[in-house]
N, C-alpha and C positions, 0 to 999 in steps of 0.2 A: 629465487630472488630476481626481480625484473629491474635491470639498470640501477642496481643499488637499493631498490625499494623492497624490503621484506614484507610479505603479505601474510596476514593471519586471517583465518576464517572462523566465524563464530555462529553456532546454531544453539538455540534454546528449545527444549522439548518438554512437554508435559502431556502424558497419555496420548502419544502419537504412534501407537503400534501399527496403524493401518497405512502410514505414510512415511515414517522416519527412514526406513531402509532405502526407498527410492530417492529421498532427499540426499542422503549421504552418498549414494552411488553417483548422483549427479555432481556433487561437490568433488568427489574423488576422480571423476572423469573429465574434469576441466582441462582444456587444451593448455592453459597456463596454470600450472600446479601451484596451489598455495603452499607456503613454507611450513605452515602449521595449521592444524584444524582442532578446534576445541568445541566439544558438545557439552552443554549443561543440561543434565537430567534434573528437571525441576520437581523432584519428589513424585515421579510417576508411579502409579499403582497398577498399571496394566503390564503388558509384555514389553514395553519400551526398554527397560533396563536389560532384559535378556537379549533383545535385538542389538542394542548398543555394545554389549559384551563381545559380540562377534567381530566388532570393528576396533577393539581396543589396541590392536597392534598397529593400526594405521591412523587413529585419531586419539586425542586425549579426552577421556570421559571425566567430567566433574559431576559427582552425584550429590544431590541435596537430600537430606533426610525427609523434609516435608516441603510441600508445595508453597512457594512464596506468595502466590496469588497475583503476581504482577511481573510482567516480562522484564521490566526495567531492573527489578531486583535480581533476577537470574542473570541478566547481562552484566550487572555490576560484579557478580561473582566471577563470571567468565572472563571479564577484562583483566582480572588479577593474574590470569594464566596465559595472557597473550604478550608477545614480545615484538610483534611486527610494526612496521612504520604505517602500514595501511590495514584497516580492519574491514573485511568484507563480511556480509552476513545474509542470511535468508531464514525463512520460517521452516519449521519441521513438517509442513504440509505442502511444500513447494519443490518443484523440479526445475533445475537450471539448465538452460541450453549449454552445450559443451563449450561454447566460445564466450560465455557470459563474463567471466573474470578477465579474459584476454581483452575484451572491449572496454572494460571499466578502468583498469589500472593505468594505462598510458595517460589518461587525463591528469594524473597526479604529477606528471612531469612539469606541469604549470603550477608554480608555488601558490598562486592565488586560489586554486581549486581546493576546497576543503572537503567536498563530498560529491559523489556521483549517484544519480538516481537511474535505475534500470527501467526496462519496459515490461509491464505486467500483462500477462495473458491468462484468462480464466480457463482452467481445465474443464473441458466440456462434460456436463452431466445431464442437464435438463433445461427447460425453458428459462428458469430463473438465472442459471449461470450464463445462459446465452444473453440475457438482458444485461447482466453485470459486465460481460465482455463488450457489449455495445457501449456501456458507460466508460469502460477503459478506452475504447476507440476514440470516443469524443474527448475524454479527459486528457489523453496523451497526444493524439494526432492533431488536436486543435489547441486546447488550453496549454498543455505542457510544452509543446513546441514553441508557442508564442512566449510563454514565461521564460523559456530557456534563452531566447534572444534578448529579452528584457532583464535577464538576471533576477527573476522574481520567483523562482521555484521555491515552494514553501514546504515541501516534504520529500524526503528520500524514503521510499516505501520500505517497510520492515521486511518485505519478502525478497527484495533485491536491491542492494545498495552497498556502498563502500565509503568510508570516511577515514581521515587521518587519525591515527591512534591518539595523538596529543590533543585532538579536538573532541574525542569520544567521551562526552560527559552525559551520563544518564541520571535522571532523578525520578522519584516515585510520587511526585505531587501532581502529575497528570496521568491520564490513562492511555494516551497515545505517545509512546516513547519515541517513535520515529519523527513525528512532527516536532516534539520537544527538542530532540537532538538537532534536527535541521535548523530550527529557528535560533538555537543557541550558537550554531556555527555561523549563521548569517549575521547575528548580532556582533560577531567578532570581526566582521568585514571580509570574511572569506566568501568564495563563490561556490554555488551549487550548480552542476551541469547535468543535463539529461542525455543519456546514451540509449538511443532507440534500438541499438543492435544487441544490447545486453538483456536478453529475453529470459523471463522466468514464468513458469506455468504454475499458477497457484490454485489452491483448493478453496473455492468460494462457497458461501452458504448454499446448501441444496434445497432449503425450504424457507418459507416466509418467516417463521419464528426465528430461525437462525439469522436470516437477513436483517430483521429488525434489531436483534441483539448486537450484531456487528455494527450496524448503522448507528445505534445508540452510543456505542463506544467511540466510533469515529467522530460523531458530532459533539459529544461531550468533551472529548479530548481536544477538538479544534477550539472550542470556546475557552477551555482551560488555558490552552497555550496562547490564545489571543490575549487574554488578560495578563498572563505571565510575562510575555516577551514584547508586547506591543511598544512600550516606551523605549526599548533598547534597539529597535530596528530602524534602518534607514527609511527615508520618506517613501521611496518607490515601493517598499514592501508593506509599509503601513497602508498606502493607497490600495495595493493589491488585496490585502486582507479585508479592508473595509468594503471594497467593491464585491468581493466574493460573499461577504456577510450580508450586504444589502441585497444582492441578487437572490440568495437563498431565502431571506426573510420576506422580501416583497412577493416572490412567487408563492411561497407557502401561505402567506396571509390571504392573498387573492384567491388561491385555491379553496381555502376553507370558507371564504366569504361568498364565493360565486353562487352557490345554490340558493341561500336565503335572499341574496340581493336580486338574483334573476327572478325568483318567485314574487318579489315585491315590485318588479317592473324595471329594475336597473340592469341594463344589458352590458354596460362597459366592462365589468369584471370578466364576463364571458368572452368578449372580444380579446381582452388582454391575455386570458388563459389560452385561447385558441391560437393566438399569435405566438406565444411562447412555446407551446407544444409543437406547432408547425415548424418553427425554427429549429427546435431540438431534433425533430424527426428528420429534417432536411440535412442537418449536420451529421446525424447518425448514418443516414443513407450515403452521404458523401464518403464518410470514413470507411464504411463497410465495403463499398464498391472500390475504393482506392486500394484496400488491402485484399481485394478479391475474396472476401469472406461472405460468399453468397449463402452459406449455411445460416447466417444470422438475419437474413432479410425478413423472415417470418416473425422474428422476435421484436422487430421495431415497433409494431402497434402496442405490444405489451409494455413497452418503455413508458407509455403514457400512464398506465395503471401504477407502475412502480414509482413514477415521478410524484404522484399524489401521496403515496405512502412516505416517500422521502420527505416531502414537505411537512407532513404531520409529525414525523419523528424529529425533524429539525426544530420545529417550534417547541415541542415538548422539552428537548434538551436545552434550547436557548433559554426558555422560561425557568427551568430548574437551576441552571448554572448561573444565571444573571440575577433574576428577580428573587428567587428563593435562596440563592447562594448556597446550594447544596451540591457540592462537587461529587460527581459519580466516579469513584475510583475502582469500582468493581470491574473485573475482567469479564466482559460478556462474551463468553466463548461460543463460537458457532459449531454446529455439528460437523463431523468429518465423514467423508466418503473415501474409500480406497482410491489411490491414484491409478489411473488406467493407462497402461503403456501405449495402447493403440491410439488413444485420443491425443496423448502428448505427441506421439510421432506424427499424427495427422497435422497438428498445428506446426510442428517443426518443419514439415515439408513446404510450408509457406514462408519460411525464413527469408529466402532470397527475394520474394516479392515484397516482403515487409521492408527489407533493406533498400530496395529500389524506391519504394513508396516514400520513405522518409529521407 
């Protein structure tokens, strides 16, 4: 218990035999120990239940007979077994830095704070996870830091976050439970803060097929939550969401229209596209150099290729969710790779530089 605040930790797992053990070890190794840990085994059919059994004397295991197909449903079950004032959580494919909980919990001494978003780092595997890490650098070093100052953070990531127990309300009518939870907290007038020193190393998609599946879930969930919460949010958050939607839509449309328009003699889309990509590459370079992540420099050109894929997936999801009004509630699960201790440790060695940078 930290200054009268009891902390619960929640992990939901479905077929995570390659990662769940390292996730639990990172939770148990926190410098600030949670008062209770609950793991929901969401109907796993692999070795996950056997691995969890080895930890049943240190964590509470809640086993479901069949997979719910939706993380929010598993969280709903887990919440019934929690008694803390604060609920921290992570995904079963993520390793937390030992000081993660210690950095998040003190923010709750401010009664206006309803949730804390941690800092996400992609566990290194290949060129695609390197590109995703650059996206995290841009999204957190630039966007999220700015949104933190303006009190407009729109998501506490599912892989590293903490919220007040009395505000933890999950529903199954969207596919991104973390955005849904965050916007519901904001609609109540509570503040969401970003803690850059609460670091989590997550297992991102290792191939393009998995990347597209994950992106489809993220984009579909974003639009679902935009429609669900927009009217209840304060003006500053409405403007933030509208600007993000406009930015994604405009770039995506121009990207798809560039080739046929250039062939017909209209060059303005090409200039716009090159300007956007140049700004994006410059911001990525700044973030990479700021954090001394020189290993990511070679992946910056690949960011342009991925940006085009991002645009295509965004338009597909936007069209399906708004014009066709077909909500995609299927959990598009990405492929998993075993968490690599040496790679996590390599990133951990940069923790002090990251703290100074932020």
